[in-house]
Structures are given as C-alpha cells and as structure tokens.
C-alpha positions, 0 to 999 in steps of 0.5 A: 499499499502507499500512503500519501497525505496532501494538505492545502490551505486556501481562503474559503470557509470550511463549507465552501471548501467542503463542497468543491472537493465533494462535488465527485463528478468533477473529481474527473476533470482533473484525472485524465481520461477519467470521468466520474459517476455517482451512485447510491453509496458513492461514485465510480471512476471510469478511467480508459478510452470508449468502452476500454478501461477499468472502474474505480468504485467509492462506497462512503462509508462514513460521511460527517458533512462537513468536516469529514469523510471516509471512502473505501476503495471497491475496484478490481485493480484498485483497492484502499481507503482516502479520508477528506477533512476540512477545517479552519484555520482559527477566524481567518476565513481559511480552511485546511483541506486535507486528503489522505488516501492508501492507495494499492494496485492489485499486482503490483508488488511491493518494491513498487510502491515509491511509484505509486506513492509519487504517482499518486501524490502528483495525481491527487494533488492536481485533484485538489489544486483544481477543485479548490481553485 
C-alpha cells in the first residue's frame, strides 16, 4: 500500500471547501481519461477510452459534513481508502483541507510502492488544487 497525505490551506470557508472537494463528478476534470458518476453509496471513476479501461468504485463509509468523509475503494484493480477532512484555521476565513489515501494497485509488487506513492501524490495534488481553485 502507498500512503499519501496532501494538505492545502485555502481562502474558503469550511463549507465552501467541503462542497468543492466532495463534488465527486468534478474530480474527473483533473484526472486524464477519467469520468466520474455518482452511485447510491458513493461514486465510480472509469478511466479509459471508450469501453476499454477500468472502474474504480468508491463507497462513502463515513460522512460528517462539512468536516470529514471516508471512502473505501472497492475495485478489482485499485483498492484502499481515502479520507477527506476540512477544518477552519482559526477565525481567518481560511480552511485546511487534508486528503489522506492509502492506495494499492492489485498485482503491483510492494517494491513499486514508491512509484505508486509518487504518481498518486502528483495526481491527487492536481485534483485537490483544481477543485479548490
């Protein structure tokens, strides 16, 4: 598994930051070749071209709006979990957004965790920065 943590402080109220990072459909705008659809218990990220690709279904297993959410990745290729948290930074009108994720690509040997970690950090930084801008 490859654990990553991305933290951003942004000039948004916690509820505005929360709304932006939990608008699941928008995540696909920042992940190449990926489209997101909501499901009854979370969302599904399909990455590919046309019908060729893979699904990354995620279930929301904990939801405490507007401060915390935990997702479980339920796919055949990508497994693990993600946590999103939003908290105010004092009375400054700034929020701290933290994205923690433990990701595993099925069939990827453990010695490649560093590659998974680096590529995931780059990808999810792009997602968070795009959603919060």
